[in-house]
C-alpha positions in Angstrom: 0.0 0.0 0.0 1.5 3.3 -1.1 1.8 5.9 1.7 0.5 9.4 1.0 3.3 11.9 1.7 2.5 14.2 4.6 2.8 17.9 4.2 5.0 19.3 7.0 4.5 22.6 8.8 7.7 23.8 7.3 6.5 23.1 3.8 3.2 24.9 4.4 5.1 27.9 5.7 7.2 27.9 2.6 4.2 27.7 0.3 2.5 30.5 2.2 5.6 32.7 2.1 5.8 32.2 -1.7 2.2 33.1 -2.1 2.6 36.3 0.0 5.8 37.1 -1.9 4.0 36.6 -5.2 1.2 38.9 -4.1 3.8 41.6 -3.1 5.4 41.2 -6.5 2.0 41.7 -8.2 1.4 44.8 -6.1 4.9 46.2 -7.0 4.2 45.5 -10.7 0.8 47.2 -10.4 2.4 50.3 -9.0 4.9 50.3 -11.9 2.5 50.3 -14.8 4.9 52.0 -17.2 7.5 49.3 -16.6 5.0 46.5 -17.0 3.4 47.9 -20.2 6.8 48.4 -21.8 8.2 44.9 -20.9 5.1 42.9 -21.5 4.6 43.9 -25.1 6.0 40.5 -26.1 6.8 37.2 -24.4 10.5 37.7 -25.4 10.8 40.6 -23.0 9.2 38.8 -20.1 12.6 37.4 -19.1 14.0 40.9 -19.0 11.1 42.0 -16.8 11.8 39.2 -14.4 15.4 40.3 -14.1 14.5 43.9 -13.5 12.0 42.9 -10.8 14.7 40.7 -9.1 17.0 43.7 -9.3 14.3 45.9 -7.6 13.9 43.4 -4.7 17.7 42.8 -4.5 18.3 46.5 -4.0 16.1 46.2 -0.9 18.0 43.1 0.3 15.2 40.7 -0.6 16.0 37.6 -2.7 13.1 36.6 -4.9 13.3 33.6 -7.2 12.5 33.8 -10.9 9.7 31.3 -10.5 7.9 33.5 -8.0 8.3 36.5 -10.2 7.1 34.6 -13.2 4.0 33.4 -11.4 3.4 36.9 -10.3 3.7 38.2 -13.8 1.3 35.5 -15.0 -1.2 36.3 -12.2 -1.0 40.0 -13.2 -1.8 39.1 -16.8 -4.7 37.0 -15.6 -5.8 39.7 -13.1 -6.0 37.1 -10.4 -5.2 39.6 -7.7 -7.3 42.4 -9.1 -10.8 43.2 -8.0 -13.4 43.5 -10.7 -16.7 45.0 -9.5 -19.8 43.0 -10.4 -22.0 44.4 -13.2 -24.6 46.9 -12.1 -28.1 45.4 -11.7 -31.0 45.0 -9.3 -29.2 42.4 -7.2 -26.1 44.6 -6.9 -28.2 47.5 -5.7 -29.9 45.3 -3.1 -26.5 44.2 -1.9 -25.3 47.8 -1.7 -28.4 48.9 0.2 -27.9 46.0 2.6 -24.3 46.9 3.2 -25.2 50.5 3.8 -28.3 49.6 5.9 -26.9 51.1 9.1 -26.5 54.5 7.5 -29.8 54.9 5.7 -31.7 53.1 8.5 -30.5 55.9 10.9 -31.7 58.5 8.4 -35.1 56.8 8.1 -35.4 56.7 11.9 -34.5 60.4 12.1 -37.1 61.2 9.5 -39.7 59.1 11.2 -39.0 60.8 14.6 -39.1 64.2 13.0 -42.4 63.4 11.2 -43.9 62.0 14.4 -42.9 65.1 16.3 -44.4 67.5 13.7 -47.6 65.4 13.6 -47.8 65.4 17.4 -47.5 69.2 17.5 -50.1 69.7 14.7 -52.5 67.2 16.4 -52.0 68.8 19.9 -52.5 72.4 18.8 -54.8 72.0 15.8 -56.3 68.5 15.4 -57.3 67.8 19.0 -58.9 71.2 19.7 -60.8 70.9 16.5 -62.0 67.4 17.4 -63.1 68.6 20.8 -64.9 71.6 19.2 -66.7 69.3 16.7 -67.7 66.9 19.4 -69.0 69.7 21.6 -70.9 71.2 18.7 -72.4 67.8 17.9 -73.5 67.4 21.6 -75.2 70.8 21.8 -78.5 69.8 20.1 -79.1 67.0 22.6 -78.3 69.4 25.5 -80.6 72.0 24.1 -83.4 69.4 23.7 -83.0 68.4 27.3 -83.0 71.9 28.6 -86.0 72.8 26.4 -88.0 69.8 27.9 -87.0 70.8 31.4 -88.1 74.4 30.9 -91.4 73.4 29.4 -92.1 71.1 32.4 -91.3 74.0 34.8 -93.3 76.6 32.8 -96.8 77.4 34.0 -97.5 80.0 31.3 -97.5 79.7 27.5 -95.1 82.7 27.1 -92.4 80.7 28.9 -93.0 77.6 26.8 -92.8 79.6 23.6 -89.6 81.2 24.8 -88.1 77.8 25.6 -89.0 76.5 22.1 -87.6 79.6 20.4 -84.3 79.3 22.2 -84.1 75.6 21.3 -84.7 76.2 17.6 -82.2 79.1 17.5 -79.5 77.1 19.2 -80.1 73.9 17.1 -80.0 75.9 13.9 -76.7 77.6 15.0 -75.2 74.3 15.8 -76.2 72.9 12.4 -74.4 75.9 10.8 -71.3 75.3 12.9 -71.7 78.5 14.9 -70.5 77.4 18.3 -70.8 80.7 20.0 -74.4 81.3 18.9 -75.3 77.8 20.0 -73.7 78.3 23.4 -75.5 81.6 23.8 -78.9 79.8 23.2 -77.9 77.1 25.7 -77.0 79.8 28.3 -80.3 81.6 27.7 -82.2 78.4 28.3 -80.4 77.9 31.6 -81.2 81.4 32.6 -84.8 80.9 31.7 -85.0 77.8 33.9 -83.4 79.8 36.8 -86.1 82.4 36.4 -88.9 79.9 36.3 -87.7 78.2 39.5 -87.7 81.5 41.4 -90.4 82.1 44.1 -90.4 85.4 46.0 -92.5 88.2 47.4 -91.9 91.8 46.2 -91.7 94.1 49.2 -91.2 97.9 49.5 -88.1 98.7 51.5 -88.5 100.9 54.6 -85.3 100.4 56.5 -83.8 103.5 58.2 -81.4 105.4 55.9 -82.9 103.9 52.7 -85.3 105.4 50.3 -88.7 103.8 49.8 -89.5 105.7 46.6 -88.0 108.1 44.1 -89.4 110.2 41.3 -87.7 111.1 38.0 -88.4 113.7 35.3 -88.4 111.8 32.0 -85.9 113.3 29.4 -88.6 113.7 26.7 -91.1 115.5 28.9 -89.8 118.0 31.6 -93.4 118.7 32.8 -94.0 115.1 33.8 -92.8 112.9 36.7 -92.3 109.1 36.9 -92.8 107.6 40.3 -91.0 104.5 41.6 -91.3 102.4 44.7 -87.9 100.8 45.8 -88.5 97.2 46.3 -86.6 93.9 47.0 -87.4 90.2 46.5 -87.6 87.8 49.4 -87.9 84.0 49.2 -90.6 82.1 51.2 -87.9 81.6 53.9 -87.3 85.3 54.1 -83.9 85.5 52.3 -83.2 88.3 49.9 -83.3 87.0 46.3 -81.3 88.5 43.4 -83.4 88.8 40.3 -82.8 89.9 36.7 -84.3 93.4 36.1 -84.4 95.4 32.8 -84.2 99.2 33.3 -86.5 101.3 31.2 -83.9 104.1 31.2 -81.1 102.3 29.3 -82.7 99.0 28.4 -80.0 97.0 30.1 -80.7 93.9 32.3 -78.9 93.5 35.6 -79.2 90.9 38.3 -80.0 92.9 41.4 -81.2 92.5 45.0 -83.4 95.7 44.9 -84.8 97.9 42.1 -87.5 100.5 41.5 -91.0 99.7 40.1 -92.9 102.4 38.3 -96.3 103.1 39.9 -99.0 105.7 39.7 -98.7 108.9 41.7 -101.6 107.9 44.0 -99.8 104.6 45.0 -96.6 106.5 45.5 -98.3 109.1 47.7 -100.1 106.4 49.8 -96.9 104.6 50.5 -95.1 107.8 51.4 -97.9 108.8 53.8 -97.8 105.3 55.4 -94.1 105.5 56.1 -94.2 109.1 57.4 -96.8 108.0 60.0 -94.4 105.8 62.1 -91.5 105.0 59.8 -93.1 101.7 58.9 -95.0 100.7 55.8 -97.7 98.5 57.2 -98.6 96.7 54.0 -95.3 96.7 52.1 -96.0 93.5 50.0 -96.9 94.8 46.6 -96.4 91.6 44.4 -95.2 88.0 44.1 -93.5 85.8 41.7 -94.7 82.2 41.5 -92.7 79.2 40.4 -93.1 78.5 36.7 -93.9 82.2 35.9 -91.6 84.6 34.2 -92.6 87.8 36.0 -94.0 89.0 39.2 -97.7 89.8 39.6 -98.4 93.1 41.4 -101.2 94.1 43.7 -100.7 97.8 43.1 -101.2 100.0 40.0 -97.9 99.7 38.0 -96.8 99.7 34.4 -94.3 97.0 35.1 -91.4 99.3 34.1 -88.4 99.4 36.3 -85.1 101.1 37.1 -81.9 99.7 38.6 -80.2 102.9 39.6 -81.4 106.0 41.4 
C-alpha cells in the first residue's frame, strides 16, 4: 500500500511565504504600470522584466526567485489579484443597500422621529382642539333638547313655553351651521330661563332706616311730567333676599339685582309715602309676588311693570 506523503508545517510555511511574496510582487508591478506595459509587449521581453524585478527586490535586500516573479507576472496578466466590481443590476443595488443599511436606517429613523414630532405638534395644537370643538358642537342639540324639555315642564304660562321653544330652535340651527358661540348663547339663555322659572319670591317695599322707599324722576322727553317708583326687593318664602334679573327702562340693560324700582302711579306713591311718614313703617309693604313657573311677578298695586336699577 502506497503511503501518502504528509505535508509538514515547514512546507506549508514555505508555500504561504511564496504566495505572500508573489502577491507583493504583483502589487509592485501594479504600481509600476509603465514598466509592465513596456516589458510585457512580447513574451520575449518577459525574461528581462523578471530580471528587472529581481533587481528591484535585490536592492532592498530581498531575494526573490525567478519562479515566484514569473508566477506573479502571469497572475497580473490573468488579473487574479485584481478586483473587478460586479456588473450593475438589481441584485447589486440590493447588496449595496444591505451593506449601507446602518447609514440609511438611521436616516429613516431620524425622518420618522421628526415626522412623528411634527404630527404630534399639529395634532396637539390643531387637530385635538378641532376634534373637541366638533364633538362639543355635535352634543349641543341634545343638550338644548334636554333643557327645552325641562323648561317646558317648569313653565306654567304659555309665554315661557314659547320662549323655551324659540331658544331651542335658534340654538339647534346655529349648531347645524357650525356657529358654536351662537349655539352656546342659546344654551346659556335656556339655563337662565330655567333659573327664572324656578324663582319664588315676594316683592316688598323697602322701609329700613337710611334707605329710600321711593323716588321720582323727570323723563328726558317731557320735563313737565314725573315718573314715580317704589324701591323694592325680592324675598324668598324663607325670608332671604333674592337677586333677580331686572331690565331698566332708562337704558334697556338687564342686571341681576337685589333691589330695584318699580314704576307706579302717583296715587300709589303718595299712599306709601304717607304710610311711612306716619311711624317709619309701611304696614302693607308687600306689593307683588313671583310664582314658580312664571316669568314675571304679579303686582297688587297699580304699576306699568317698568323698572329702574339705579337712582
